[in-house]
N, C-alpha and C positions, 0 to 999 in steps of 0.2 A: 355779226360783231364789227366793231370799229376796226379798222384796217392801221396798220402802223407804218409810220415812214422811217426811212433810214438811210445811211450813206450810200450814195451810188458809186460803184466800182469805176465806171468811166470818168466821174469827176475826180475820184481820188488819185487817177494816173494820167492827169492833164488832157482827158477828152479822147484818149485812144480808142475808147469803147464807146458804144452807141448808149449814151446815158440815158434816153428816153425810154430805149428797150429795158435797160435794167430797172428803170423805175416801175416800168410795167410788170416785169417779173416779180420785182419785190412786192407789189401790190396784187400778186395772185393772177397773173396772165395765164389763161388757159392754152396749153399748146396742143398739137396734134399727135396722137399715139396710135399705134395699130392694135394695141391689146384691148380687150373689152372694158378694162378699169380705165375710164376716160380721166379720173381724177389723178392719175399718173401723170397727166399732162402738166400738172402744175408743179413747177420747181420748186416754189417757195410759198408756203401757206402761212400767210403773215398773221391771221387770226390766232395761230398757235401761240404767239407771243402774249396775245391778248388774253388767250384763256390761261396761260400760265400765271400771268400777272394777277388776274382774278382769284385764281385757286389758292396760290401762295400769299395773296395779299388779303383783300377784305374778308373772303370766306373763312381763312384760317383765323385771323385775327378776330373777327366778330365770333367766331364759333367758340373761342376760348373764352371771350368775355360773356357769351350767353351761358355756357356750361357753368363756369366759374361763378356768375352772378347767380344762377339758380342754387348752386351749393351755398353760397354765401346766405342767401334769403333764408333757405331752410335751416341753417345752423343758427340764425338770428331768431327764427321762429321757435325753433326747440328752446333757445335759451330764455325766451320771453314766456312761452306757453307751457312749455315742457310736454311730456307725454299725455295725451288726451285719454283720461281713464274713463271707465264705466262708472258713472256717478252713483249708481244704485249699488254697485259691487255684483261680483258674479253670482247668479241665481242658482247655479248647479243644474240647470235644465238646458238642453241644447236643441237647436232648431237645425235642420239640414238647409243649408243656403245653397250649395253647388253640388250637383251630381257629378259621378265620374267623367262623364263625356264633357261638361262645362269645364271641369278642372284640367282635363287633358288638353283642351282647345286652348285655354289660358297658357298652361305651362308650356306647350309647344310654341306658341307664339313668343311668350316671354324669353324663354331660354334661348331660342333661334336669335331673337333680335339681340340679346345680350352679346352673343358671339359675334354677330354681324357688326353690332356697335363697335366693339373691341378691335376687331380686325379692320373695319373701316378707318376708325381713330388712327390706326397703325399707319395706314397707308397715307393719311393726311398729314399726321404729326411725327410719325415714327422716326423718320430721318434726323429730326432734331431733338427729340426727347429720348428715344430709346438706343439709337445707334452709338451715340457717344460713349456710353457705358457698356454696351453689349458687344461692341466690334462689328466691323463690317461684315465679316463672313456669317457670324451667327444672326446678325440681323437680317442679312439676305435671305438665309435659310427660313428664319421666322416668317419674314414677309411672303416668301413663295408659298409655304405652306396655309398662312393666313389668307392669302388669295385664293387658293383653292377651296379653302374652307368656306371663305364668304361666297364664292360662285356656287357651290352646291347647296350648302345650308340655306340659300335664299328660296329655294322650292319648299323648304319645311316652313319657313316664315309665310310664303304665300298660302299655303295650305291652313296655317294656323288663323290667318286673316280671313280666309273664307269660311272658316268653321265659326269663328266667334261672330261673325256677321250674320250668318244664318241662325245660329242658336239665340243671339242676344239683341237682334235688330228691334223686335218687337217691344221689349221692354226699354229700350233706349230712345223711343220717339218723345220728343219734348213735349210738355204740357204746361199748363199755368201754374202748376205747384212748383215747378222748376224756378220760376221767378221769384217766388217766396223764398226759397231755399237760398238763392244767390243774393237777396236782399239781406239775409240774416248771416251771409258768409257761411252757410252750413253749419252754424254754431262752433265752428273751429276756433273762433276768436274770442268768445264769451262762455264761460261755464253756465251751465243751466239751459242753454238754449239748445233744442233739438227740433229744428223744421221737419215736419212729417214727410216721407218720402216713401215711394213704392219700392221695388227691388233695386233699382238704381236711382240715385239722387242725381241732381243736376251736374255736380263736379264729376261724377263717374260717367255720365254721358257725354259730357265734353271730352273726356279722355278717350272714351270707346269712339266717338266719331273722328277725333283727330287721329286715333291709331288707325281706324279703317281707311280714312281718305288718305292720310299721309303714307299708310302701308300700301295701299293701292298705287299709289304715284311711286313709291319706291320700287314696288314689283315691276311696274311697266317700264320705267327707267332702266332699272337692273337688267331687265330681258334686253333692253335696246342695247346695253353695254355688253351684255354676254354674247350677244350675237349681232356685231357690229355691221352696219351697212346693210342690213336687212329690213330695218324698220326707220320711217321718217317722223318720229312723234312731233318734231317742232314745225315742219312744213304743214301737218295736218292742223295742228294747234293754231298757227298763225292764220291758216286760211279760214278756220272756224271764226276767230276774233275778227277778221277783217270783214265778216258779215255783219258785225255790230259796228262798223265804222272805223275801226283801227286801220293803220297803215302799214302793217308789217310787210316785209318782204318775204316771200315764200321761195324765192330761189336761193336754197342752201345748198351748199355742197355736202357730200357725204360726212366729210371730216368736221365741218360746221355743226351738223346734226349731232355728231358724237361728242364734240366739245361742250356744246349747250347741255346736252343730256346729263353729261357728267357733272357740271357745275350745279344743275337743278337737283341731282341726286345728292349731292353733298350738303346743299343748303336744307332740303328737306330732312335728310338724316340728322343734321345737327339741331334742328329744331325739335325733332321727335325724341332725340336722346335727352334733350333739357325737360320735356314735358314727362318723359318716362322716369327721370330722376326723381320728380316730385311725386310721382305715383308710388314709386319704390318707398320713397320715405314714408308716405301716409300709411300703406299696407304694412311695412315691416317694422318701423320703428315710431311713427308718429301717433298712432292710434292702438290703444289696448284692444286686444281680441280680434283685430281686423284680419291679421295673416291668418287665423283659424279658418276663415271662410275658404281660402283656397289651400291652406296647408291641409286640412282635414276633411272639409267640405261641411262643418258644423260651426255654429256659432252660439255663443250664449244667449239665452232669451233676453236678458236685461240689455245686452249690446244691441240686439235687434230692435227691440222696443224703442231704445233711444235714437238709433240712427235710420231705422227704416220701419217705423210704425204702422204704415199702412200695409205694407208688404206682409208684416205678421199677421194682421188683421184680415187679410185676404187669404193667406194660408189656413188660418183657423176656419174661416167661413167655408173654404173649399174642401178642407178635409174633415171638419167636425172633430178635430182632435187638438188637444193641447200639447205644448212642446214634449220632446222625448225626455226621458229620465237621464240622469247624468252618465249612467254607464252605457249609453247608445255607442254605436260604432263610430270611431274617429272623434273620440272625446276632445274638446278643446282644452287648452291649458293656457295659463299665463305666459 
């Protein structure tokens, strides 16, 4: 990270101090200590100011613009397109879309991520948004418990990510049909357009891989922050990149490792929150019948044929059966 310059004490008092030595200390001069933690020999870690400026500046600012921009776009899309209805209406026949294990994995990942997102946003923005009206003491208590929740619930999120990867990776391998789906915008912008899709369409595959990859990154960096000074993710990452011709320095202090990890953790989390906001909109508000897939495990046959026609055909060919009657377990509702 770039090192900051600052006033030199020797200069300020007429040269009575060794100004050159103060400059070196200000820039992170490593002294000698007798304890095992050699990092304690650094009197001033100048990169901390750079970390603070980055966290409270660009990351916080662009994070607000990113999340706010997504919400504005979703509101505009809803105003112009409205709720995407089942064009042929409810058929009264249901198809099982997700079994109990699939739904457990989804809700474990989703619920833990929502809590992690809220507690993380509180740590990033709470001092400016919540503390003024909640008060310092109440905000301190809220943030303390939020921090504990964030730390321990992270393990539930990691388990959820691992489960959805194992369960759904085969169904989320990209294929040529995905290009057709993307070219037609998934039929989201035009009525009567329903590109064929298997169990997961291209949009869902994008969300899946972003969730898995970003979730893996958040998990790894989260562990590095939870157990500080025991992992060196950036030294290893820079060493790998240098094999391909990059010129990164791998001589990072333990504190620099933590600072870079925290910044990356925040950036990935903000991007993932923005993506999940769009996912929640489509699954909960934007598309009729979509929530039932994870709410009850069953979807209406007409909904399935309009949005996942190839999956319906594969199901019928595999089972040799038609859709279940309307009084099947977990009946979908509007």
